[in-house]
PALUM-398229 format. One record per residue (C-alpha): residue in one letter; x, y, z negated; residue number from 1. Coordinates in steps of 0.2 Angstrom, whole numbers. Layout:
// residues N
[pt "a", [X, Y, Z], NUM]
...
//
This chain:
// residues 360
[pt "m", [763, 589, -384], 1]
[pt "d", [763, 599, -400], 2]
[pt "f", [762, 590, -416], 3]
[pt "t", [760, 594, -434], 4]
[pt "f", [760, 585, -451], 5]
[pt "a", [746, 586, -463], 6]
[pt "g", [741, 580, -480], 7]
[pt "a", [752, 573, -494], 8]
[pt "s", [769, 570, -485], 9]
[pt "n", [779, 575, -501], 10]
[pt "s", [782, 558, -508], 11]
[pt "d", [800, 551, -506], 12]
[pt "t", [793, 537, -494], 13]
[pt "f", [782, 549, -484], 14]
[pt "g", [795, 562, -483], 15]
[pt "w", [808, 550, -477], 16]
[pt "f", [795, 543, -464], 17]
[pt "a", [790, 561, -458], 18]
[pt "e", [808, 566, -456], 19]
[pt "g", [812, 551, -445], 20]
[pt "l", [796, 552, -435], 21]
[pt "r", [799, 571, -432], 22]
[pt "t", [817, 568, -426], 23]
[pt "v", [812, 554, -414], 24]
[pt "m", [797, 564, -407], 25]
[pt "e", [807, 580, -405], 26]
[pt "s", [821, 570, -396], 27]
[pt "q", [807, 564, -384], 28]
[pt "g", [802, 582, -380], 29]
[pt "h", [787, 585, -392], 30]
[pt "r", [787, 601, -402], 31]
[pt "h", [784, 601, -421], 32]
[pt "i", [773, 616, -426], 33]
[pt "d", [766, 622, -443], 34]
[pt "e", [749, 627, -438], 35]
[pt "a", [737, 613, -436], 36]
[pt "v", [725, 623, -426], 37]
[pt "d", [737, 623, -411], 38]
[pt "a", [742, 605, -412], 39]
[pt "k", [736, 591, -401], 40]
[pt "l", [742, 577, -412], 41]
[pt "v", [740, 578, -431], 42]
[pt "v", [750, 565, -442], 43]
[pt "n", [740, 565, -458], 44]
[pt "f", [748, 558, -474], 45]
[pt "f", [737, 552, -489], 46]
[pt "p", [740, 540, -504], 47]
[pt "k", [734, 522, -503], 48]
[pt "d", [715, 520, -504], 49]
[pt "e", [712, 539, -504], 50]
[pt "p", [709, 543, -486], 51]
[pt "r", [707, 562, -483], 52]
[pt "p", [700, 566, -465], 53]
[pt "v", [708, 580, -455], 54]
[pt "r", [696, 592, -448], 55]
[pt "r", [699, 593, -429], 56]
[pt "h", [698, 610, -422], 57]
[pt "a", [694, 602, -405], 58]
[pt "q", [688, 585, -399], 59]
[pt "s", [704, 583, -389], 60]
[pt "v", [714, 582, -404], 61]
[pt "f", [721, 565, -409], 62]
[pt "v", [724, 560, -427], 63]
[pt "c", [737, 547, -433], 64]
[pt "a", [734, 542, -452], 65]
[pt "v", [749, 537, -462], 66]
[pt "t", [747, 529, -479], 67]
[pt "e", [752, 513, -489], 68]
[pt "f", [743, 497, -485], 69]
[pt "p", [741, 483, -498], 70]
[pt "s", [755, 471, -501], 71]
[pt "p", [754, 458, -495], 72]
[pt "f", [746, 464, -479], 73]
[pt "t", [739, 448, -471], 74]
[pt "d", [722, 452, -464], 75]
[pt "p", [722, 469, -454], 76]
[pt "i", [703, 471, -451], 77]
[pt "p", [697, 470, -469], 78]
[pt "q", [713, 477, -476], 79]
[pt "g", [717, 491, -464], 80]
[pt "y", [702, 495, -453], 81]
[pt "p", [691, 503, -466], 82]
[pt "t", [706, 515, -469], 83]
[pt "l", [707, 519, -451], 84]
[pt "i", [688, 523, -450], 85]
[pt "r", [687, 532, -466], 86]
[pt "a", [702, 543, -461], 87]
[pt "l", [692, 547, -445], 88]
[pt "a", [709, 543, -436], 89]
[pt "n", [713, 536, -419], 90]
[pt "l", [727, 526, -426], 91]
[pt "a", [731, 520, -443], 92]
[pt "v", [750, 518, -449], 93]
[pt "g", [752, 508, -465], 94]
[pt "l", [769, 507, -474], 95]
[pt "v", [771, 490, -483], 96]
[pt "p", [786, 487, -494], 97]
[pt "g", [797, 473, -486], 98]
[pt "p", [812, 462, -491], 99]
[pt "h", [824, 472, -480], 100]
[pt "g", [824, 489, -488], 101]
[pt "d", [814, 500, -476], 102]
[pt "p", [795, 497, -476], 103]
[pt "d", [787, 486, -463], 104]
[pt "v", [775, 497, -452], 105]
[pt "h", [758, 490, -448], 106]
[pt "f", [748, 499, -434], 107]
[pt "v", [729, 497, -433], 108]
[pt "t", [719, 504, -418], 109]
[pt "l", [701, 507, -415], 110]
[pt "e", [701, 492, -403], 111]
[pt "q", [706, 480, -417], 112]
[pt "g", [724, 480, -411], 113]
[pt "h", [737, 476, -424], 114]
[pt "y", [756, 478, -422], 115]
[pt "i", [771, 477, -433], 116]
[pt "v", [788, 486, -434], 117]
[pt "s", [798, 476, -445], 118]
[pt "g", [809, 485, -459], 119]
[pt "n", [824, 474, -454], 120]
[pt "a", [826, 483, -438], 121]
[pt "d", [841, 493, -435], 122]
[pt "r", [839, 511, -442], 123]
[pt "a", [843, 519, -426], 124]
[pt "h", [830, 509, -417], 125]
[pt "y", [817, 508, -431], 126]
[pt "f", [809, 525, -427], 127]
[pt "d", [811, 522, -409], 128]
[pt "a", [799, 507, -411], 129]
[pt "v", [787, 517, -422], 130]
[pt "y", [787, 531, -408], 131]
[pt "e", [783, 518, -395], 132]
[pt "r", [767, 514, -404], 133]
[pt "i", [762, 532, -406], 134]
[pt "h", [768, 538, -389], 135]
[pt "p", [751, 534, -380], 136]
[pt "l", [743, 547, -392], 137]
[pt "a", [757, 559, -392], 138]
[pt "s", [757, 560, -373], 139]
[pt "s", [739, 559, -368], 140]
[pt "t", [726, 571, -362], 141]
[pt "l", [708, 567, -368], 142]
[pt "v", [694, 571, -356], 143]
[pt "i", [679, 571, -367], 144]
[pt "e", [670, 588, -363], 145]
[pt "n", [654, 587, -353], 146]
[pt "f", [648, 603, -343], 147]
[pt "f", [629, 600, -342], 148]
[pt "e", [620, 606, -326], 149]
[pt "p", [601, 604, -326], 150]
[pt "d", [601, 603, -307], 151]
[pt "l", [597, 585, -304], 152]
[pt "p", [585, 584, -289], 153]
[pt "e", [567, 582, -295], 154]
[pt "e", [565, 566, -285], 155]
[pt "l", [579, 558, -296], 156]
[pt "w", [571, 563, -313], 157]
[pt "n", [564, 545, -315], 158]
[pt "g", [578, 537, -307], 159]
[pt "d", [580, 527, -291], 160]
[pt "e", [585, 509, -285], 161]
[pt "i", [603, 512, -291], 162]
[pt "t", [597, 516, -309], 163]
[pt "e", [587, 501, -309], 164]
[pt "s", [602, 491, -305], 165]
[pt "i", [610, 500, -320], 166]
[pt "y", [596, 495, -331], 167]
[pt "r", [598, 476, -326], 168]
[pt "a", [616, 477, -329], 169]
[pt "g", [614, 484, -346], 170]
[pt "k", [603, 469, -350], 171]
[pt "k", [616, 457, -343], 172]
[pt "l", [630, 467, -353], 173]
[pt "n", [620, 464, -369], 174]
[pt "g", [619, 445, -364], 175]
[pt "l", [638, 444, -364], 176]
[pt "d", [638, 447, -383], 177]
[pt "l", [653, 457, -382], 178]
[pt "l", [645, 473, -390], 179]
[pt "p", [645, 472, -409], 180]
[pt "a", [656, 484, -419], 181]
[pt "p", [673, 476, -424], 182]
[pt "f", [668, 474, -442], 183]
[pt "p", [652, 478, -452], 184]
[pt "m", [655, 496, -455], 185]
[pt "d", [638, 499, -464], 186]
[pt "k", [644, 485, -477], 187]
[pt "l", [662, 491, -479], 188]
[pt "l", [660, 510, -479], 189]
[pt "p", [650, 521, -491], 190]
[pt "e", [634, 528, -482], 191]
[pt "r", [641, 546, -481], 192]
[pt "d", [657, 539, -472], 193]
[pt "f", [646, 528, -461], 194]
[pt "r", [635, 543, -455], 195]
[pt "h", [651, 553, -452], 196]
[pt "v", [659, 539, -442], 197]
[pt "k", [644, 537, -431], 198]
[pt "r", [644, 555, -427], 199]
[pt "l", [662, 556, -423], 200]
[pt "f", [664, 541, -413], 201]
[pt "g", [647, 541, -405], 202]
[pt "i", [642, 524, -412], 203]
[pt "g", [623, 521, -410], 204]
[pt "g", [616, 504, -407], 205]
[pt "l", [625, 493, -395], 206]
[pt "s", [638, 506, -389], 207]
[pt "y", [652, 496, -383], 208]
[pt "g", [655, 494, -364], 209]
[pt "n", [649, 504, -350], 210]
[pt "v", [642, 503, -332], 211]
[pt "s", [642, 515, -317], 212]
[pt "a", [636, 514, -299], 213]
[pt "r", [640, 525, -284], 214]
[pt "f", [626, 537, -278], 215]
[pt "d", [634, 545, -263], 216]
[pt "d", [652, 550, -258], 217]
[pt "d", [654, 562, -273], 218]
[pt "w", [642, 558, -286], 219]
[pt "f", [639, 542, -297], 220]
[pt "w", [627, 537, -310], 221]
[pt "m", [634, 531, -327], 222]
[pt "s", [628, 525, -344], 223]
[pt "a", [628, 538, -358], 224]
[pt "s", [640, 536, -374], 225]
[pt "g", [633, 528, -389], 226]
[pt "v", [617, 521, -382], 227]
[pt "d", [609, 504, -383], 228]
[pt "k", [615, 496, -366], 229]
[pt "s", [601, 484, -367], 230]
[pt "n", [588, 497, -363], 231]
[pt "l", [596, 510, -351], 232]
[pt "h", [580, 518, -343], 233]
[pt "e", [579, 537, -348], 234]
[pt "i", [588, 548, -335], 235]
[pt "g", [598, 561, -344], 236]
[pt "t", [597, 552, -360], 237]
[pt "h", [603, 534, -356], 238]
[pt "v", [609, 537, -339], 239]
[pt "l", [617, 553, -332], 240]
[pt "m", [624, 559, -315], 241]
[pt "v", [642, 562, -315], 242]
[pt "k", [646, 575, -301], 243]
[pt "d", [664, 580, -303], 244]
[pt "y", [679, 582, -314], 245]
[pt "d", [684, 600, -317], 246]
[pt "p", [703, 601, -320], 247]
[pt "e", [703, 619, -325], 248]
[pt "r", [691, 616, -340], 249]
[pt "n", [696, 598, -342], 250]
[pt "g", [679, 590, -342], 251]
[pt "m", [666, 581, -332], 252]
[pt "r", [652, 590, -323], 253]
[pt "v", [636, 581, -327], 254]
[pt "g", [619, 583, -319], 255]
[pt "h", [602, 580, -328], 256]
[pt "p", [584, 583, -326], 257]
[pt "l", [577, 601, -331], 258]
[pt "g", [570, 601, -348], 259]
[pt "v", [580, 586, -354], 260]
[pt "e", [592, 587, -369], 261]
[pt "p", [606, 577, -362], 262]
[pt "r", [618, 565, -371], 263]
[pt "r", [636, 564, -367], 264]
[pt "v", [641, 553, -353], 265]
[pt "s", [653, 538, -357], 266]
[pt "v", [670, 543, -362], 267]
[pt "d", [677, 532, -348], 268]
[pt "a", [669, 544, -335], 269]
[pt "i", [686, 551, -330], 270]
[pt "e", [693, 534, -326], 271]
[pt "h", [677, 529, -315], 272]
[pt "w", [678, 546, -306], 273]
[pt "m", [697, 543, -301], 274]
[pt "i", [692, 525, -294], 275]
[pt "y", [677, 531, -284], 276]
[pt "q", [686, 546, -277], 277]
[pt "e", [700, 535, -270], 278]
[pt "h", [691, 520, -265], 279]
[pt "p", [675, 523, -255], 280]
[pt "g", [671, 504, -254], 281]
[pt "v", [669, 503, -273], 282]
[pt "g", [650, 504, -276], 283]
[pt "a", [650, 500, -295], 284]
[pt "i", [661, 498, -310], 285]
[pt "l", [659, 488, -326], 286]
[pt "h", [669, 490, -342], 287]
[pt "v", [668, 477, -355], 288]
[pt "h", [678, 473, -371], 289]
[pt "g", [683, 456, -366], 290]
[pt "w", [697, 448, -356], 291]
[pt "m", [700, 436, -341], 292]
[pt "e", [715, 425, -338], 293]
[pt "g", [728, 430, -324], 294]
[pt "i", [724, 448, -321], 295]
[pt "p", [736, 463, -320], 296]
[pt "s", [735, 475, -335], 297]
[pt "t", [741, 492, -339], 298]
[pt "e", [757, 493, -348], 299]
[pt "f", [752, 506, -362], 300]
[pt "n", [738, 506, -374], 301]
[pt "f", [732, 524, -369], 302]
[pt "p", [717, 530, -378], 303]
[pt "c", [700, 528, -370], 304]
[pt "g", [694, 544, -361], 305]
[pt "t", [712, 550, -357], 306]
[pt "r", [718, 555, -340], 307]
[pt "e", [733, 544, -342], 308]
[pt "l", [722, 528, -345], 309]
[pt "g", [712, 533, -330], 310]
[pt "k", [727, 535, -319], 311]
[pt "a", [735, 519, -325], 312]
[pt "v", [719, 509, -321], 313]
[pt "a", [717, 518, -304], 314]
[pt "d", [735, 513, -300], 315]
[pt "l", [732, 495, -303], 316]
[pt "v", [715, 496, -293], 317]
[pt "r", [725, 503, -278], 318]
[pt "e", [738, 489, -279], 319]
[pt "a", [724, 475, -278], 320]
[pt "d", [721, 465, -262], 321]
[pt "d", [703, 471, -262], 322]
[pt "p", [701, 487, -273], 323]
[pt "a", [682, 486, -270], 324]
[pt "r", [681, 469, -279], 325]
[pt "c", [695, 468, -292], 326]
[pt "v", [698, 465, -311], 327]
[pt "v", [710, 476, -320], 328]
[pt "g", [715, 473, -339], 329]
[pt "l", [717, 488, -351], 330]
[pt "k", [730, 483, -363], 331]
[pt "n", [724, 478, -380], 332]
[pt "h", [706, 485, -375], 333]
[pt "g", [696, 476, -361], 334]
[pt "l", [692, 475, -343], 335]
[pt "t", [688, 487, -329], 336]
[pt "i", [679, 477, -315], 337]
[pt "t", [675, 485, -298], 338]
[pt "g", [662, 478, -285], 339]
[pt "t", [651, 483, -271], 340]
[pt "s", [636, 483, -283], 341]
[pt "l", [633, 479, -302], 342]
[pt "d", [623, 464, -297], 343]
[pt "e", [638, 458, -286], 344]
[pt "i", [650, 461, -301], 345]
[pt "f", [640, 450, -313], 346]
[pt "e", [638, 436, -300], 347]
[pt "r", [657, 436, -298], 348]
[pt "v", [662, 436, -316], 349]
[pt "e", [648, 426, -324], 350]
[pt "g", [656, 413, -336], 351]
[pt "k", [674, 420, -334], 352]
[pt "i", [675, 433, -347], 353]
[pt "l", [683, 429, -363], 354]
[pt "p", [677, 437, -379], 355]
[pt "v", [694, 440, -387], 356]
[pt "v", [706, 453, -380], 357]
[pt "p", [724, 448, -383], 358]
[pt "m", [734, 460, -392], 359]
[pt "a", [752, 464, -388], 360]
//
């Protein structure tokens, strides 16, 4: 993946960090380029408390924000999360002066993950550890494009029994109380930034988690991105038909009723598509931002909506004793649960989902 640096990387600390990061990334096969328009990863430097968003030239571009976090840095959500959001970044990297010479590096993710690379690490391994946290961004391909096709059969314009099950599942998902935003963005961000964040990340109402259910051998119904999951009833707006993945254009083919302005399908559609394609016995999939004890989990914190995360989850589903009825953990993020139907999934996991995802 090509990467570039943006913003104010000319301070002594930022310059030193950029040089070390560039060296380790190039040693891992990534290419540094000067033109941001061609980069897939933008490392954006800016002074403390002065977030300067990077204008993405495409939705598939990842942004890693690098700044200085307050010292002492003791509470990552109120101290670091607003910086991540205001910078419109996928990952925030905060440098905090430490007692060991090199700064401690704090990472804050959209899923509320918080990790530390200590400044007392051996210099040769310091940037290796930093790269390990950036690697999921630097090596992922986001599948976020939707290619809308207004060819949904007319008899499905008002839904069917399967979309009725999705409506019921959305109500139950709401009842799990796992949906609120990770912190009160409307309280911590200026109104203009809050509006921008809602547009960029598709936040609208209760937007966390998603559900899908198989329609036939190839197609499946799925909840839209950024909609209130407690009221999934409008076809093309709240629930869409996912028909296929187009590898040449790197996007999902989505069917909708004629005359309806469709919303995007959930960003996890590529993951669900991979599972349905390989496992005919899977009739439905639930994704929640919660956890269950004793489950297998992906090894890397790949971003949502990437082919890499979808493959990692699909690999674990394949290894399950019963792929059609299994629970898989997404590291530092949540759960993907397969079942014969959405009703069956909720009957199976009721009372077992923990609201806090462990971070590692």
